[in-house]
C-alpha positions in Angstrom: 21.2 -146.6 -4.6 18.6 -148.2 -2.2 17.9 -147.3 1.0 18.0 -150.9 3.4 14.9 -151.1 3.0 15.1 -151.4 -0.2 13.2 -147.6 -1.3 15.2 -145.1 -3.0 17.5 -143.0 -0.7 16.1 -139.1 -0.5 19.0 -137.3 -1.5 19.4 -134.1 0.8 22.4 -132.5 -0.4 23.5 -131.0 -3.5 21.0 -129.5 -5.6 18.9 -131.9 -8.2 17.1 -129.8 -10.7 14.4 -130.2 -13.8 15.8 -130.0 -17.1 14.5 -126.6 -16.8 16.9 -125.6 -14.3 14.0 -125.5 -11.6 15.2 -126.3 -8.3 12.9 -129.3 -6.5 14.8 -128.3 -3.0 12.8 -124.8 -1.8 13.8 -124.9 1.8 15.1 -122.0 3.2 17.8 -120.9 5.9 16.1 -121.7 9.5 15.1 -118.7 11.7 17.4 -116.6 13.5 15.2 -117.9 17.1 15.7 -119.6 20.0 12.4 -120.1 21.1 8.5 -119.0 19.7 9.0 -115.9 22.0 11.9 -114.4 20.6 10.5 -115.7 16.7 7.6 -113.3 17.5 9.3 -110.6 18.7 11.0 -111.2 15.0 7.7 -110.4 13.8 7.6 -106.7 14.7 10.2 -104.3 13.5 11.0 -101.0 15.3 9.7 -97.6 13.8 12.3 -95.5 12.8 13.3 -93.3 14.4 11.5 -89.6 14.3 14.5 -87.8 15.0 17.3 -87.5 12.0 20.9 -88.6 12.7 23.3 -86.5 12.0 26.4 -87.3 10.0 29.6 -88.9 12.0 29.8 -91.1 15.1 29.5 -88.5 17.9 26.1 -86.8 16.3 24.9 -90.4 16.1 25.8 -91.0 19.8 24.0 -87.6 20.9 20.5 -88.3 19.3 20.6 -91.5 20.8 21.0 -89.3 24.4 18.8 -87.2 23.5 16.3 -90.1 23.0 16.8 -91.3 26.2 16.4 -87.7 28.0 12.9 -87.2 25.8 12.2 -90.5 27.0 13.1 -90.1 30.6 11.2 -86.4 30.8 8.0 -88.3 29.1 7.7 -90.5 32.0 8.5 -87.9 34.1 5.5 -85.8 32.9 3.1 -88.6 33.3 4.0 -89.9 36.7 3.6 -86.4 37.7 -0.2 -86.6 36.1 -0.4 -90.0 38.0 1.0 -88.7 41.3 -1.4 -88.8 44.3 -2.1 -85.1 46.1 -0.3 -86.5 49.5 2.9 -88.2 48.3 6.0 -86.3 47.2 6.2 -87.5 43.9 4.0 -89.8 41.2 4.1 -93.5 40.8 6.7 -95.7 39.4 5.6 -95.4 35.4 7.4 -97.6 32.5 6.1 -97.6 28.8 4.8 -100.8 27.2 2.6 -103.9 28.1 3.3 -106.1 30.6 1.9 -109.1 28.8 5.4 -108.7 26.3 7.7 -108.5 29.2 9.1 -111.6 28.3 8.8 -111.1 24.4 10.6 -108.2 24.9 13.9 -110.1 27.0 14.1 -112.5 24.7 14.5 -110.1 22.0 16.9 -107.8 24.0 15.1 -104.8 22.8 11.5 -103.1 23.6 8.9 -105.5 22.4 6.7 -103.2 20.7 8.0 -99.7 18.6 6.6 -98.0 21.9 7.9 -100.0 24.6 10.5 -99.5 26.6 11.2 -102.0 29.6 14.7 -100.9 31.0 13.4 -100.7 34.6 15.8 -99.3 35.5 14.9 -96.1 33.9 11.5 -95.1 35.2 10.3 -91.8 36.9 10.9 -91.4 40.5 9.4 -93.5 43.3 6.6 -92.4 46.0 8.3 -91.6 49.1 5.8 -92.6 50.8 5.6 -96.2 51.5 2.5 -98.2 50.3 1.6 -101.4 48.3 1.1 -99.0 44.7 4.8 -98.0 45.4 6.2 -100.9 45.0 4.8 -101.8 41.5 5.3 -100.3 38.2 2.3 -99.2 36.1 3.1 -100.0 32.4 2.2 -96.8 30.7 0.5 -97.9 26.5 1.6 -94.8 25.4 -0.3 -93.0 22.1 -0.9 -96.6 20.5 -1.8 -97.1 16.7 -5.8 -98.2 16.3 -3.9 -101.7 15.2 -2.2 -101.8 18.8 -5.4 -100.7 20.1 -7.7 -102.9 18.8 -5.5 -106.0 19.8 -5.5 -104.7 23.5 -9.4 -103.9 23.4 -10.2 -108.3 22.0 -7.6 -109.2 24.3 -8.8 -107.7 27.2 -12.0 -106.2 27.1 -15.1 -107.9 27.1 -17.9 -107.1 24.1 -15.7 -106.3 21.8 -14.9 -107.5 18.3 -14.7 -106.4 14.8 -18.0 -106.0 12.8 -17.5 -107.4 9.0 -16.5 -103.9 7.6 -13.6 -103.6 9.9 -14.9 -101.2 12.5 -14.2 -102.5 16.4 -17.8 -102.9 18.2 -17.9 -102.0 21.9 -19.6 -101.5 25.1 -19.9 -99.0 27.2 -21.4 -100.5 30.0 -24.2 -99.5 32.4 -24.4 -95.9 30.8 -25.1 -95.2 27.2 -25.1 -91.6 26.8 -24.1 -88.6 29.0 -25.3 -87.9 32.6 -25.9 -84.2 32.8 -27.3 -84.2 36.5 -24.1 -85.8 37.6 -21.2 -83.1 35.8 -20.1 -81.1 37.9 -17.6 -78.0 37.9 -15.9 -76.7 41.3 -17.0 -73.2 42.0 -13.5 -71.4 43.1 -13.5 -67.8 43.6 -12.8 -67.2 40.1 -15.4 -69.3 38.1 -17.7 -67.9 40.7 -17.5 -64.5 38.8 -17.0 -65.9 35.4 -19.2 -69.0 35.2 -22.7 -69.0 34.3 -24.8 -70.1 37.6 -28.3 -71.0 38.5 -31.5 -70.9 36.3 -30.8 -72.5 33.1 -27.3 -73.3 33.6 -25.5 -76.4 33.0 -23.2 -75.9 35.9 -23.3 -77.3 38.8 -21.2 -76.3 41.9 -18.8 -78.7 43.9 -15.9 -78.0 46.1 -12.3 -77.8 46.0 -11.9 -80.3 48.3 -14.4 -83.0 47.0 -13.0 -82.1 43.5 -9.7 -83.6 45.0 -10.9 -86.3 47.1 -12.8 -87.7 43.7 -9.2 -87.0 41.6 -7.6 -88.9 44.5 -9.8 -91.7 44.0 -9.6 -91.6 40.3 -5.8 -91.7 40.4 -5.5 -94.3 43.1 -7.8 -96.6 41.0 -5.7 -95.9 37.8 -2.0 -96.5 39.8 -3.4 -100.1 41.1 -3.9 -100.8 37.7 -0.9 -102.6 35.8 -1.6 -100.5 32.7 -3.2 -97.4 32.0 -3.8 -96.0 28.5 -2.7 -92.5 28.1 -3.0 -90.4 24.9 -1.2 -87.1 24.4 -3.1 -85.1 21.7 -4.3 -81.3 20.3 -7.6 -79.5 20.7 -8.4 -76.6 18.2 -6.7 -77.4 13.9 -5.5 -73.2 14.5 -2.0 -73.8 15.3 -1.7 -70.5 17.3 -4.6 -71.4 19.7 -4.0 -75.2 20.0 -5.1 -76.8 23.3 -2.7 -79.6 24.4 -4.8 -82.4 26.1 -3.5 -85.6 28.2 -6.3 -88.3 28.6 -5.0 -91.3 30.7 -7.5 -94.4 30.9 -8.1 -97.8 31.8 -10.0 -99.4 28.7 -8.3 -99.6 24.9 -12.1 -98.3 23.9 -11.6 -94.6 25.4 -8.3 -94.6 24.0 -8.7 -95.3 20.8 -12.2 -93.3 20.7 -10.1 -90.0 21.9 -7.1 -91.1 19.6 -10.1 -90.5 17.1 -12.0 -87.5 18.1 -8.7 -85.3 19.1 -6.3 -83.9 16.9 -3.1 -86.8 16.1 0.2 -85.5 16.6 2.8 -86.3 14.5 5.7 -87.8 16.1 7.8 -84.7 15.9 5.1 -83.2 17.6 5.3 -85.4 20.4 8.5 -85.0 20.7 8.5 -81.6 22.2 4.8 -82.3 23.5 6.0 -81.3 27.6 3.5 -81.0 29.8 -0.4 -80.7 28.8 -2.5 -77.9 28.9 -4.9 -80.2 30.6 -5.5 -83.7 31.7 -8.9 -86.3 32.1 -8.3 -88.6 34.4 -11.0 -91.5 33.0 -11.8 -93.8 35.5 -14.8 -94.7 34.4 -15.1 -98.2 35.3 -14.7 -97.1 39.1 -18.1 -95.7 40.9 -17.4 -92.4 43.4 -18.2 -92.8 46.9 -21.6 -91.8 47.3 -20.8 -90.3 50.4 -18.8 -87.6 49.6 -20.7 -84.6 49.4 -21.7 -83.2 46.4 -22.7 -86.9 45.1 -26.1 -88.2 44.4 -25.6 -91.3 42.4 -22.3 -93.6 42.1 -21.0 -91.5 38.7 -19.4 -88.2 38.7 -18.0 -86.1 36.1 -15.7 -83.1 37.8 -14.0 -80.6 36.0 -11.4 -78.0 37.8 -10.8 -75.1 35.7 -8.5 -73.5 38.2 -6.4 -77.1 38.1 -6.6 -77.6 34.6 -8.3 -81.1 35.1 -11.5 -83.6 34.8 -12.0 -86.6 36.6 -14.9 -89.1 35.6 -16.0 -91.7 37.9 -18.9 -94.6 37.6 -19.5 -94.2 33.7 -17.6 -95.8 30.6 -19.6 -93.7 28.6 -17.0 -92.4 26.1 -19.0 -89.3 25.1 -18.4 -87.6 28.4 -14.3 -87.0 27.2 -15.8 -85.4 24.2 -18.2 -82.9 25.4 -16.3 -82.5 28.7 -13.0 -80.8 26.7 -15.9 -79.0 24.6 -16.9 -77.7 28.0 -13.4 -76.7 28.7 -12.9 -74.8 25.4 -16.3 -73.0 26.1 -14.0 -71.6 28.8 -10.5 -70.8 27.4 -11.4 -69.7 24.0 -13.5 -66.9 25.1 -10.6 -65.7 26.7 -8.4 -65.1 24.4 -11.2 -63.5 22.3 -12.0 -66.6 20.4 -15.8 -67.8 19.7 -16.2 -71.5 20.7 -19.6 -72.8 18.7 -21.5 -75.9 19.1 -22.1 -75.9 15.0 -21.2 -77.4 11.6 -19.4 -75.6 9.1 -18.5 -76.1 5.6 -16.7 -74.2 3.1 -17.4 -73.4 -1.2 -15.4 -73.9 -3.4 -14.5 -70.2 -3.8 -13.6 -70.0 -0.3 -17.4 -69.3 1.4 -17.8 -70.5 4.7 -21.0 -71.4 6.0 -21.4 -72.1 10.1 -25.0 -74.4 10.9 -26.5 -74.0 14.4 -28.8 -76.9 15.2 -30.1 -79.2 18.1 -30.4 -82.6 17.2 -33.2 -83.8 14.5 -33.0 -79.8 12.8 -30.7 -81.5 10.2 -27.3 -80.1 11.4 -25.2 -83.0 10.5 -26.8 -83.7 6.9 -26.8 -80.2 5.6 -23.6 -78.7 6.4 -22.5 -82.6 4.8 -23.1 -81.4 0.9 -20.4 -83.0 -1.6 -20.0 -79.7 -3.4 -18.6 -78.5 -0.7 -15.4 -79.4 2.0 -16.3 -80.1 5.3 -14.5 -78.3 7.8 -16.6 -80.2 11.0 -19.6 -81.4 12.1 -20.1 -80.1 15.6 -17.2 -77.9 17.7 -15.8 -74.7 16.0 -14.0 -72.1 16.8 -14.4 -68.6 15.2 -11.0 -66.0 16.1 -9.2 -63.3 13.7 -7.4 -66.4 12.1 -11.3 -67.3 10.7 -12.6 -70.8 11.7 -11.2 -73.7 12.9 -12.5 -77.4 13.9 -11.7 -78.2 17.7 -11.9 -81.8 16.9 -10.2 -84.1 14.9 -13.2 -86.5 14.0 -16.7 -86.4 13.7 -18.9 -88.5 16.2 -22.1 -89.3 14.4 -25.4 -90.6 15.6 -26.2 -94.8 13.9 -29.6 -95.6 14.3 -31.5 -96.5 11.6 -27.9 -95.0 9.4 -27.7 -97.1 5.5 -25.9 -96.5 2.6 -28.6 -94.4 1.0 -29.2 -91.6 3.9 -25.5 -91.5 4.7 -23.4 -92.5 2.3 -20.3 -90.7 3.9 -21.2 -92.3 7.5 -21.4 -95.9 6.5 -18.7 -95.7 4.1 -16.5 -94.0 7.3 -17.3 -96.9 9.7 -14.1 -99.3 9.1 -11.3 -100.5 10.3 -10.0 -98.0 12.9 -13.7 -96.5 13.7 -15.0 -97.0 17.4 -18.6 -98.3 17.1 -20.5 -98.2 20.6 -23.0 -100.3 21.7 -24.4 -101.7 18.1 -26.2 -104.9 17.7 -24.8 -107.1 14.8 -25.0 -110.7 13.9 -23.2 -113.4 15.6 -21.6 -115.2 12.6 -21.4 -112.7 9.7 -20.9 -109.5 12.6 -23.1 -107.7 9.6 -24.3 -104.8 12.2 -27.8 -103.9 12.5 -28.5 -100.4 12.6 -32.2 -100.3 13.1 -31.6 -102.9 16.4 -31.8 -100.5 19.7 -31.5 -103.7 21.9 -28.7 -102.2 23.7 -29.8 -98.1 22.8 -31.1 -95.8 20.9 -28.2 -93.9 20.9 -25.5 -95.8 19.3 -22.8 -94.5 17.8 -19.1 -94.1 15.4 -16.5 -91.9 16.3 -13.9 -91.9 13.4 -11.1 -89.4 12.4 -12.2 -87.1 9.9 -10.3 -87.9 7.3 -12.4 -90.8 6.3 -15.1 -88.3 5.2 -13.8 -87.9 1.0 -14.5 -84.3 1.2 -13.7 -82.8 4.6 -11.0 -80.0 4.4 -7.4 -81.1 5.9 -6.4 -78.7 7.5 -9.9 -78.0 9.6 -9.8 -74.6 9.1 -11.1 -71.7 7.2 -12.0 -68.2 6.2 -14.4 -66.3 8.4 -18.2 -67.2 7.5 -20.3 -65.3 5.3 -23.3 -67.0 6.7 -24.6 -67.9 9.8 -27.3 -70.6 9.7 -30.0 -71.5 12.7 -31.6 -74.1 11.6 -34.7 -75.1 13.8 -37.2 -78.2 13.3 -40.5 -76.7 13.8 -43.2 -78.9 14.5 -45.6 -76.2 15.1 -45.8 -75.1 11.5 -45.6 -71.9 11.9 -42.1 -70.9 11.2 -41.4 -70.2 7.7 -38.6 -72.2 5.3 -36.2 -69.3 5.2 -36.2 -66.2 6.8 -33.2 -63.7 6.7 -32.8 -62.0 10.3 -30.9 -58.7 10.4 -28.4 -58.7 13.7 -30.6 -58.5 16.7 -33.1 -61.0 15.5 -30.0 -63.2 14.7 -28.6 -62.7 18.4 -32.5 -63.6 19.8 -32.5 -66.6 17.8 -29.0 -67.9 18.9 -29.9 -67.1 22.1 -33.3 -68.9 22.1 -31.8 -72.1 20.5 -35.1 -73.3 19.7 -36.3 -76.4 18.3 -39.1 -78.5 18.4 -39.8 -81.8 19.2 -42.7 -84.5 19.3 -43.5 -85.8 22.5 -46.2 -88.7 23.1 -46.5 -92.6 22.0 -46.7 -94.4 19.1 -50.5 -94.8 19.6 -51.8 -91.2 19.1 -50.7 -88.0 18.2 -49.8 -85.5 21.1 -49.4 -81.5 21.0 -45.9 -80.5 19.7 -43.1 -79.5 22.9 -40.8 -76.9 22.4 -37.6 -77.0 23.4 -34.9 -74.1 23.9 -31.4 -74.7 24.3 -29.5 -71.6 24.7 -26.7 -70.7 22.0 -28.0 -74.4 20.6 -25.8 -75.6 23.2 -26.8 -75.1 26.9 -25.3 -78.6 28.0 -21.7 -77.2 27.3 -21.3 -74.0 27.4 -19.5 -72.2 30.5 -20.2 -68.5 30.5 -23.4 -67.0 30.6 -25.1 -67.2 26.7 -25.2 -63.2 26.1 -21.5 -63.7 26.3 -21.4 -65.8 23.7 -23.9 -63.6 21.5 -22.2 -60.4 22.2 -18.9 -62.1 20.4 -21.0 -63.8 17.9 -22.3 -60.0 17.2 -19.1 -58.5 17.3 -17.7 -61.4 14.7 -20.1 -60.8 12.4 -20.7 -57.2 12.5 -16.5 -57.4 11.4 -16.6 -59.5 9.1 -20.0 -59.0 7.4 -21.9 -62.2 7.8 -25.5 -62.7 7.3 -27.5 -64.6 9.6 -30.4 -67.0 8.4 -33.3 -69.1 10.2 -34.6 -72.3 8.4 -37.0 -74.5 9.6 -36.4 -78.3 8.6 -39.8 -79.0 10.4 -43.2 -78.9 9.6 -45.7 -77.1 7.0 -49.0 -76.6 6.6 -50.2 -77.6 10.0 -48.7 -78.6 13.1 -47.2 -82.2 13.7 -49.7 -84.7 12.8 -51.8 -81.9 10.8 -49.3 -81.0 8.2 -46.0 -82.2 6.3 -42.9 -82.0 7.1 -41.1 -79.6 4.4 -38.9 -81.9 1.8 -35.4 -81.9 2.3 -34.7 -81.2 -1.6 -36.3 -78.0 -0.9 -34.5 -76.9 2.3 -31.0 -77.9 0.3 -32.2 -75.5 -2.5 -32.7 -73.0 0.2 -29.1 -73.6 1.5 -27.8 -73.6 -2.0 -29.1 -70.3 -2.5 -28.3 -69.2 0.7 -24.8 -70.2 -0.2 -24.4 -68.8 -3.9 -26.0 -65.8 -2.9 -29.5 -65.9 -4.6 -31.3 -64.9 -1.7 -29.2 -61.4 -0.9 -31.0 -59.7 -3.7 -34.4 -61.6 -3.7 -37.6 -59.8 -2.7 -38.4 -60.1 0.7 -42.2 -59.8 2.8 -42.3 -59.2 6.5 -44.5 -61.9 8.7 -46.6 -60.8 11.5 -45.7 -61.5 15.2 -42.6 -63.0 14.8 -41.3 -59.7 11.8 -39.3 -62.6 9.9 -38.1 -61.6 6.6 -39.1 -64.0 3.9 -37.8 -64.6 0.6 -41.2 -64.0 -1.8 -39.0 -66.9 -4.3 -36.7 -69.6 -4.8 -35.5 -70.9 -7.7 -36.8 -74.7 -7.3 -38.8 -74.1 -4.1 -42.5 -73.4 -4.6 -43.5 -70.3 -3.9 -46.7 -70.8 -1.7 -44.6 -72.3 0.7 -42.5 -69.6 1.6 -44.6 -68.2 3.3 -46.4 -70.6 5.8 -49.9 -69.3 6.5 -50.3 -70.0 2.8 -50.3 -73.6 3.4 -52.7 -74.1 6.5 -56.1 -74.6 5.5 -57.6 -73.4 8.8 -55.9 -69.5 9.3 -57.7 -69.7 12.4 -55.6 -72.3 13.6 -52.7 -71.1 11.9 -53.0 -67.6 14.0 -53.5 -69.2 17.6 -50.5 -71.5 17.4 -48.4 -69.2 16.1 -49.6 -66.8 19.2 -48.8 -70.2 21.4 -45.3 -70.3 19.8 -44.6 -66.9 20.2 -45.6 -67.0 24.0 -43.4 -69.7 24.5 -40.4 -67.6 23.1 -41.6 -64.8 25.4 -41.4 -66.8 28.2 -37.6 -68.7 27.3 -36.5 -65.2 27.0 -37.6 -64.3 30.6 -34.5 -65.3 32.3 -32.1 -63.7 29.9 -34.3 -60.1 29.7 -32.0 -58.4 32.5 -28.3 -59.3 31.1 -26.3 -57.0 29.7 -25.2 -57.7 26.2 -22.2 -56.2 24.5 -20.3 -53.1 25.6 -23.9 -51.1 26.1 -27.1 -51.6 26.8 -28.4 -50.6 23.1 -27.8 -53.8 21.7 -29.5 -55.4 24.5 -32.5 -53.7 23.6 -32.4 -54.1 20.2 -32.4 -58.1 20.9 -35.4 -57.8 23.1 -37.5 -55.5 20.2 -36.3 -58.6 18.1 -38.1 -61.1 19.5 -42.0 -61.7 18.6 -44.4 -58.9 19.1 -48.4 -59.6 20.0 
């Protein structure tokens, strides 16, 4: 039948088919939405409830009430965390993104799996009348990486997805930690317990100043339309884990801590309750320079009595990671648990090794071994249960990163990973890891599960070997030495490595660097406290100490050569296998170190450093110079009592160089 214009009429009813029975009409029923917002709301379905629903209508109704009650208690807990100390209650808080309120209303349900926009169920409002008490603060609670990507890209300038799927971010003016701006409240208890004075990282502040900065941070966070809240754990040992709450203003910070802390299951979140420690990250807002103890616009403050940390004036995410590490250095020893700045891996037979070392010593490289399981790369605890990783992720340096040198780190930089301050191609988004335009301290933060041979859960038995790494640019320490207990304590307290000072134009003298316990910037107690605990655990569980030089041989930097990495790996393999326990040894002069006479796969002549120096007089002179630097550094610890009696102290002092 023809249409009035002479063209064939289009049939819109009935099902015309080809001879083979295929229908021409591929239309579908119209969508069940009246607006575009409602259509968008249909795109996301709610997460399944984590609490099993019992059989029967009454049980289902009880489960719903239970969920509502849990939500109310959770909001009350977060409101209490954000409470000003000058008011009776905390702010009005409600879950969800304020930008999605319209979508939620269109669907008649929460806008995201985590969002609850029923404004008639906020936590109790503040009694004191103020502008902030008249508004809601929206809480973005434990968002997923995908949700945090959306928040960062939409609202945070400088956030991009790289070609491998990682989230590239900028940390602002500060691209590293600010140790001179770190403060610890020195109350009566802290004055007695913590390490203060020369060499200590702890710079004091009083309680009033802390509360002033806390109020400034809380007021800033409450002035925002939304804040990010992470409830997570520290320490994979379930008997000794710590509940932490991180309140921040940036999706970047929330994703960073999502990766670096241990991620709770939905069931664990339901019973999370009040946190053991809280971080208020108001890093986009400066501190008040007129406040007592403030020396810049940045302040990172810890109050151990209140179990709180306040960050003002720096957006560098590493402040949160290392701040919590410092807190663990205080909390864990109080439980008889040793906190350690170390890498840790485990062999197929369950043999565990700890790796201590400052930057540039090869700690990450040597603890990452494809023949062994990685328990962790940086922070650990040693308890009566064995070793456990404190963290749930890795924070790797990215400068000059390549697939060939560090394949595990390279492959871990994918969706979910935070890339800090890297430079990338504006079109392809491919990262140039050699580019230092923003900073040399470029970093990647990713969950430890991104490492293929990570041991999950990140726990292991008691260590068999404690390996102290030193990159000796003076070229006089042996490639490997077997240490007795006193020597292990001496070198653990010393925390030695050597860096090369100077410019690209010429070679300068090596510069000795000492960092007590291989992490002086993070410890809270006196170094001898940790040394005594390490000695006790090594004795109790039969661990052996080793000093491994990954630095120079045949002369100092500029004269000799760096010890080849394959040789160092052979040495580490010989430690793991037990080969070095039965080797023949001889003692060196001055430092009195026991060195093996041969190791399979390592040239015997390099095992005694004097053999590699053509100028023997220069070797002796350099050896004595380094010994003098050790002695001078140890003077501050010489009067400290280590352990329950003075005998261990005397043995440790005698274990140092003699000349």
